[in-house]
BAKETI-770409 format. One record per residue: z, x, y of N, C-alpha, C in turn. Coordinates in steps of 0.02 Angstrom, whole numbers, plus 50000, padded with zeros to 5 digits. Atoms other than C-alpha are relative to their C-alpha. Layout:
N
n_up: Z n_east: X n_north: Y ca_up: Z ca_east: X ca_north: Y c_up: Z c_east: X c_north: Y
...
//
This chain:
103
n_up: 50041 n_east: 50015 n_north: 50060 ca_up: 51323 ca_east: 49692 ca_north: 51538 c_up: 49928 c_east: 49984 c_north: 50019
n_up: 50075 n_east: 50003 n_north: 49963 ca_up: 51122 ca_east: 49690 ca_north: 51561 c_up: 49974 c_east: 49920 c_north: 50006
n_up: 50022 n_east: 50064 n_north: 49981 ca_up: 51031 ca_east: 49551 ca_north: 51626 c_up: 49963 c_east: 49974 c_north: 49951
n_up: 50026 n_east: 50026 n_north: 50066 ca_up: 50981 ca_east: 49425 ca_north: 51496 c_up: 50012 c_east: 50018 c_north: 49943
n_up: 49970 n_east: 50003 n_north: 50067 ca_up: 51083 ca_east: 49487 ca_north: 51359 c_up: 50028 c_east: 49948 c_north: 49973
n_up: 49977 n_east: 50048 n_north: 50033 ca_up: 51157 ca_east: 49388 ca_north: 51235 c_up: 50084 c_east: 49989 c_north: 50033
n_up: 49929 n_east: 50009 n_north: 49965 ca_up: 51337 ca_east: 49417 ca_north: 51321 c_up: 49993 c_east: 49997 c_north: 50060
n_up: 50012 n_east: 49986 n_north: 49921 ca_up: 51267 ca_east: 49445 ca_north: 51503 c_up: 49985 c_east: 49941 c_north: 50035
n_up: 50006 n_east: 50079 n_north: 49976 ca_up: 51239 ca_east: 49246 ca_north: 51534 c_up: 49910 c_east: 50003 c_north: 50002
n_up: 50066 n_east: 50052 n_north: 50005 ca_up: 51062 ca_east: 49155 ca_north: 51573 c_up: 49944 c_east: 50067 c_north: 50022
n_up: 50046 n_east: 49952 n_north: 49976 ca_up: 50968 ca_east: 49315 ca_north: 51652 c_up: 49957 c_east: 49973 c_north: 50064
n_up: 50029 n_east: 50016 n_north: 49941 ca_up: 50905 ca_east: 49213 ca_north: 51790 c_up: 50051 c_east: 49974 c_north: 50059
n_up: 49951 n_east: 50025 n_north: 49957 ca_up: 51071 ca_east: 49175 ca_north: 51881 c_up: 50010 c_east: 49919 c_north: 49987
n_up: 49987 n_east: 50057 n_north: 50010 ca_up: 51077 ca_east: 49003 ca_north: 51798 c_up: 49962 c_east: 49950 c_north: 50011
n_up: 50054 n_east: 50049 n_north: 49984 ca_up: 50913 ca_east: 48917 ca_north: 51844 c_up: 49973 c_east: 49975 c_north: 49927
n_up: 50029 n_east: 50026 n_north: 50067 ca_up: 50863 ca_east: 48898 ca_north: 51655 c_up: 50024 c_east: 49924 c_north: 49977
n_up: 49966 n_east: 50035 n_north: 50017 ca_up: 50882 ca_east: 48747 ca_north: 51581 c_up: 50016 c_east: 49993 c_north: 49921
n_up: 49978 n_east: 49970 n_north: 50065 ca_up: 50997 ca_east: 48763 ca_north: 51415 c_up: 50012 c_east: 49930 c_north: 49966
n_up: 49998 n_east: 50054 n_north: 50058 ca_up: 51013 ca_east: 48646 ca_north: 51256 c_up: 50054 c_east: 50039 c_north: 49966
n_up: 49954 n_east: 49965 n_north: 50034 ca_up: 51189 ca_east: 48672 ca_north: 51193 c_up: 50004 c_east: 49947 c_north: 49956
n_up: 49985 n_east: 50047 n_north: 50050 ca_up: 51195 ca_east: 48614 ca_north: 51021 c_up: 50069 c_east: 50018 c_north: 49957
n_up: 49936 n_east: 49993 n_north: 50045 ca_up: 51354 ca_east: 48669 ca_north: 50940 c_up: 50052 c_east: 50033 c_north: 50033
n_up: 49959 n_east: 49954 n_north: 49985 ca_up: 51509 ca_east: 48745 ca_north: 50978 c_up: 50056 c_east: 50012 c_north: 49950
n_up: 49951 n_east: 49982 n_north: 50069 ca_up: 51629 ca_east: 48835 ca_north: 50847 c_up: 50066 c_east: 50038 c_north: 50044
n_up: 49948 n_east: 49986 n_north: 49973 ca_up: 51797 ca_east: 48852 ca_north: 50892 c_up: 50068 c_east: 50026 c_north: 49955
n_up: 49931 n_east: 49982 n_north: 50036 ca_up: 51960 ca_east: 48947 ca_north: 50819 c_up: 50065 c_east: 49983 c_north: 50041
n_up: 49955 n_east: 50034 n_north: 49980 ca_up: 52089 ca_east: 48846 ca_north: 50860 c_up: 50082 c_east: 49990 c_north: 49951
n_up: 49939 n_east: 50019 n_north: 50038 ca_up: 52289 ca_east: 48822 ca_north: 50799 c_up: 50041 c_east: 49951 c_north: 50043
n_up: 49961 n_east: 50031 n_north: 49968 ca_up: 52412 ca_east: 48699 ca_north: 50844 c_up: 50012 c_east: 49936 c_north: 49974
n_up: 49987 n_east: 50062 n_north: 50037 ca_up: 52463 ca_east: 48520 ca_north: 50814 c_up: 49996 c_east: 49946 c_north: 50043
n_up: 50012 n_east: 50049 n_north: 49983 ca_up: 52392 ca_east: 48367 ca_north: 50845 c_up: 49924 c_east: 49994 c_north: 49981
n_up: 50075 n_east: 50027 n_north: 49994 ca_up: 52215 ca_east: 48304 ca_north: 50886 c_up: 49970 c_east: 50038 c_north: 50067
n_up: 50023 n_east: 49967 n_north: 49933 ca_up: 52101 ca_east: 48416 ca_north: 51007 c_up: 49944 c_east: 49958 c_north: 50015
n_up: 50057 n_east: 50044 n_north: 49969 ca_up: 51977 ca_east: 48316 ca_north: 51111 c_up: 49978 c_east: 50064 c_north: 50037
n_up: 50017 n_east: 49957 n_north: 49963 ca_up: 51843 ca_east: 48412 ca_north: 51190 c_up: 49946 c_east: 49950 c_north: 50039
n_up: 50057 n_east: 50040 n_north: 49951 ca_up: 51705 ca_east: 48362 ca_north: 51330 c_up: 49960 c_east: 50062 c_north: 50037
n_up: 50044 n_east: 49956 n_north: 49973 ca_up: 51563 ca_east: 48460 ca_north: 51385 c_up: 49977 c_east: 49970 c_north: 50078
n_up: 50019 n_east: 50026 n_north: 49930 ca_up: 51521 ca_east: 48432 ca_north: 51593 c_up: 49955 c_east: 50053 c_north: 50014
n_up: 50038 n_east: 49964 n_north: 49944 ca_up: 51390 ca_east: 48484 ca_north: 51706 c_up: 50015 c_east: 50018 c_north: 50056
n_up: 49987 n_east: 49978 n_north: 49922 ca_up: 51382 ca_east: 48549 ca_north: 51868 c_up: 50042 c_east: 49953 c_north: 50050
n_up: 49976 n_east: 50054 n_north: 49969 ca_up: 51498 ca_east: 48435 ca_north: 51972 c_up: 50015 c_east: 49951 c_north: 49973
n_up: 50006 n_east: 50050 n_north: 50057 ca_up: 51534 ca_east: 48340 ca_north: 51814 c_up: 49965 c_east: 49926 c_north: 50003
n_up: 50030 n_east: 50071 n_north: 49984 ca_up: 51392 ca_east: 48220 ca_north: 51853 c_up: 49980 c_east: 49970 c_north: 49938
n_up: 49997 n_east: 50037 n_north: 50058 ca_up: 51362 ca_east: 48202 ca_north: 51669 c_up: 50050 c_east: 50028 c_north: 49956
n_up: 49951 n_east: 49967 n_north: 50040 ca_up: 51468 ca_east: 48239 ca_north: 51530 c_up: 49994 c_east: 49946 c_north: 49920
n_up: 50006 n_east: 50014 n_north: 50061 ca_up: 51474 ca_east: 48217 ca_north: 51339 c_up: 50057 c_east: 50012 c_north: 49960
n_up: 49951 n_east: 49996 n_north: 50048 ca_up: 51625 ca_east: 48193 ca_north: 51231 c_up: 49990 c_east: 50008 c_north: 49921
n_up: 50014 n_east: 49960 n_north: 50055 ca_up: 51631 ca_east: 48297 ca_north: 51086 c_up: 50036 c_east: 49954 c_north: 49943
n_up: 49966 n_east: 49999 n_north: 50057 ca_up: 51690 ca_east: 48242 ca_north: 50903 c_up: 50069 c_east: 50030 c_north: 50008
n_up: 49915 n_east: 49966 n_north: 50015 ca_up: 51901 ca_east: 48262 ca_north: 50882 c_up: 50002 c_east: 50049 c_north: 49953
n_up: 49989 n_east: 49943 n_north: 50051 ca_up: 51972 ca_east: 48401 ca_north: 50787 c_up: 50071 c_east: 49986 c_north: 49996
n_up: 49929 n_east: 49995 n_north: 50029 ca_up: 52127 ca_east: 48389 ca_north: 50694 c_up: 50018 c_east: 50053 c_north: 49982
n_up: 49987 n_east: 49918 n_north: 50000 ca_up: 52220 ca_east: 48548 ca_north: 50723 c_up: 50062 c_east: 50001 c_north: 49942
n_up: 49956 n_east: 49979 n_north: 50036 ca_up: 52344 ca_east: 48641 ca_north: 50599 c_up: 50013 c_east: 50055 c_north: 50029
n_up: 49970 n_east: 49928 n_north: 49967 ca_up: 52469 ca_east: 48775 ca_north: 50625 c_up: 49978 c_east: 50064 c_north: 49978
n_up: 50036 n_east: 49962 n_north: 50002 ca_up: 52380 ca_east: 48878 ca_north: 50518 c_up: 49928 c_east: 49992 c_north: 49951
n_up: 50083 n_east: 50012 n_north: 50052 ca_up: 52185 ca_east: 48881 ca_north: 50438 c_up: 49958 c_east: 50070 c_north: 49993
n_up: 50053 n_east: 49945 n_north: 50027 ca_up: 52056 ca_east: 49002 ca_north: 50372 c_up: 49939 c_east: 49989 c_north: 50030
n_up: 50072 n_east: 50024 n_north: 49979 ca_up: 51913 ca_east: 48897 ca_north: 50460 c_up: 49994 c_east: 50004 c_north: 50051
n_up: 50026 n_east: 49993 n_north: 49945 ca_up: 51821 ca_east: 48898 ca_north: 50614 c_up: 49950 c_east: 49936 c_north: 50019
n_up: 50036 n_east: 50047 n_north: 49998 ca_up: 51756 ca_east: 48718 ca_north: 50623 c_up: 49932 c_east: 50009 c_north: 50057
n_up: 50063 n_east: 49999 n_north: 49961 ca_up: 51588 ca_east: 48680 ca_north: 50717 c_up: 49996 c_east: 49935 c_north: 50021
n_up: 50003 n_east: 50059 n_north: 49961 ca_up: 51581 ca_east: 48542 ca_north: 50828 c_up: 49922 c_east: 49986 c_north: 50028
n_up: 50068 n_east: 50019 n_north: 49988 ca_up: 51410 ca_east: 48467 ca_north: 50838 c_up: 49981 c_east: 49975 c_north: 50081
n_up: 50021 n_east: 50022 n_north: 49933 ca_up: 51325 ca_east: 48441 ca_north: 51033 c_up: 49929 c_east: 49994 c_north: 50013
n_up: 50065 n_east: 50001 n_north: 49986 ca_up: 51170 ca_east: 48386 ca_north: 51106 c_up: 50007 c_east: 49974 c_north: 50071
n_up: 49988 n_east: 50001 n_north: 49938 ca_up: 51191 ca_east: 48429 ca_north: 51290 c_up: 49943 c_east: 50041 c_north: 50039
n_up: 50045 n_east: 49975 n_north: 49963 ca_up: 51048 ca_east: 48474 ca_north: 51397 c_up: 50007 c_east: 50015 c_north: 50074
n_up: 49976 n_east: 49974 n_north: 49924 ca_up: 51093 ca_east: 48562 ca_north: 51573 c_up: 49991 c_east: 50076 c_north: 50036
n_up: 49992 n_east: 49932 n_north: 49989 ca_up: 51083 ca_east: 48707 ca_north: 51677 c_up: 50066 c_east: 50040 c_north: 49969
n_up: 49958 n_east: 49968 n_north: 50023 ca_up: 51257 ca_east: 48756 ca_north: 51646 c_up: 50058 c_east: 49941 c_north: 49987
n_up: 49968 n_east: 50055 n_north: 50013 ca_up: 51403 ca_east: 48673 ca_north: 51575 c_up: 50067 c_east: 50039 c_north: 49975
n_up: 49928 n_east: 49984 n_north: 50005 ca_up: 51592 ca_east: 48676 ca_north: 51563 c_up: 50029 c_east: 49974 c_north: 49942
n_up: 49961 n_east: 50026 n_north: 50073 ca_up: 51709 ca_east: 48657 ca_north: 51392 c_up: 50058 c_east: 49972 c_north: 50027
n_up: 49956 n_east: 50029 n_north: 49990 ca_up: 51850 ca_east: 48545 ca_north: 51429 c_up: 50048 c_east: 49989 c_north: 49934
n_up: 49963 n_east: 50015 n_north: 50068 ca_up: 51991 ca_east: 48548 ca_north: 51295 c_up: 50066 c_east: 49974 c_north: 50018
n_up: 49934 n_east: 50039 n_north: 49987 ca_up: 52139 ca_east: 48423 ca_north: 51291 c_up: 50041 c_east: 49974 c_north: 49938
n_up: 49939 n_east: 50040 n_north: 50040 ca_up: 52273 ca_east: 48334 ca_north: 51194 c_up: 50038 c_east: 49922 c_north: 50054
n_up: 49976 n_east: 50027 n_north: 49968 ca_up: 52333 ca_east: 48188 ca_north: 51246 c_up: 50086 c_east: 49955 c_north: 49976
n_up: 49946 n_east: 50014 n_north: 50011 ca_up: 52503 ca_east: 48163 ca_north: 51164 c_up: 50049 c_east: 50070 c_north: 50035
n_up: 49964 n_east: 49968 n_north: 49975 ca_up: 52659 ca_east: 48242 ca_north: 51249 c_up: 50023 c_east: 50061 c_north: 49948
n_up: 49977 n_east: 49950 n_north: 50050 ca_up: 52713 ca_east: 48342 ca_north: 51087 c_up: 49944 c_east: 50042 c_north: 49976
n_up: 50059 n_east: 49959 n_north: 50032 ca_up: 52535 ca_east: 48409 ca_north: 51046 c_up: 49999 c_east: 50080 c_north: 50049
n_up: 50016 n_east: 49930 n_north: 49952 ca_up: 52501 ca_east: 48590 ca_north: 51092 c_up: 49934 c_east: 50029 c_north: 49947
n_up: 50050 n_east: 49956 n_north: 50033 ca_up: 52344 ca_east: 48720 ca_north: 51045 c_up: 50014 c_east: 50060 c_north: 50036
n_up: 50018 n_east: 49920 n_north: 49984 ca_up: 52301 ca_east: 48899 ca_north: 51046 c_up: 49931 c_east: 50027 c_north: 49981
n_up: 50090 n_east: 49989 n_north: 49998 ca_up: 52114 ca_east: 48943 ca_north: 51078 c_up: 49989 c_east: 50072 c_north: 49983
n_up: 50005 n_east: 49936 n_north: 50003 ca_up: 52089 ca_east: 49109 ca_north: 51000 c_up: 49943 c_east: 50023 c_north: 50000
n_up: 50077 n_east: 49968 n_north: 49986 ca_up: 51889 ca_east: 49118 ca_north: 51006 c_up: 49970 c_east: 49936 c_north: 50015
n_up: 50038 n_east: 50063 n_north: 49984 ca_up: 51753 ca_east: 48998 ca_north: 51073 c_up: 49928 c_east: 50040 c_north: 49991
n_up: 50066 n_east: 49992 n_north: 50004 ca_up: 51568 ca_east: 49011 ca_north: 51016 c_up: 49973 c_east: 49953 c_north: 50025
n_up: 50037 n_east: 50072 n_north: 49973 ca_up: 51443 ca_east: 48902 ca_north: 51115 c_up: 49932 c_east: 50035 c_north: 49982
n_up: 50071 n_east: 49996 n_north: 50025 ca_up: 51274 ca_east: 48885 ca_north: 51026 c_up: 49943 c_east: 49975 c_north: 50059
n_up: 50059 n_east: 50031 n_north: 49966 ca_up: 51123 ca_east: 48855 ca_north: 51153 c_up: 49945 c_east: 50047 c_north: 50008
n_up: 50070 n_east: 49971 n_north: 50001 ca_up: 50947 ca_east: 48892 ca_north: 51180 c_up: 49966 c_east: 49977 c_north: 50073
n_up: 50025 n_east: 50024 n_north: 49945 ca_up: 50851 ca_east: 48887 ca_north: 51338 c_up: 49934 c_east: 49962 c_north: 49987
n_up: 50049 n_east: 50065 n_north: 50023 ca_up: 50722 ca_east: 48736 ca_north: 51337 c_up: 49955 c_east: 50005 c_north: 50053
n_up: 50036 n_east: 49990 n_north: 49936 ca_up: 50657 ca_east: 48768 ca_north: 51523 c_up: 50008 c_east: 50045 c_north: 50036
n_up: 49977 n_east: 49949 n_north: 49941 ca_up: 50649 ca_east: 48881 ca_north: 51665 c_up: 50012 c_east: 49959 c_north: 50060
n_up: 49992 n_east: 50032 n_north: 49945 ca_up: 50675 ca_east: 48744 ca_north: 51783 c_up: 49976 c_east: 49919 c_north: 49987
n_up: 50013 n_east: 50075 n_north: 49993 ca_up: 50669 ca_east: 48555 ca_north: 51829 c_up: 49941 c_east: 49982 c_north: 50021
n_up: 50051 n_east: 50014 n_north: 49978 ca_up: 50503 ca_east: 48482 ca_north: 51863 c_up: 50001 c_east: 49981 c_north: 50079
n_up: 50000 n_east: 49993 n_north: 49933 ca_up: 50460 ca_east: 48493 ca_north: 52062 c_up: 49970 c_east: 49932 c_north: 50024
//
């Protein structure tokens, strides 16, 4: 992928500060899906709204977020033993808001 392209990453090795605004996820399963965004080394986290899953669905719900960091990891989980999920697609909407932290 070309440096800086939509699928190629941040374009400068991850130094830019990104605002993660929402996540659209295509998921099927049973139970309640819990999602969190985590910064580098899990210094900051944001718990996202839960999503009730269904065995079959024709929608890709959008989960709103308000997370500003250099990079973020998305953690998906369930809490009950008999819950399960299958992720088919994840789209993360983010925008560069700064080229670095103030020195």
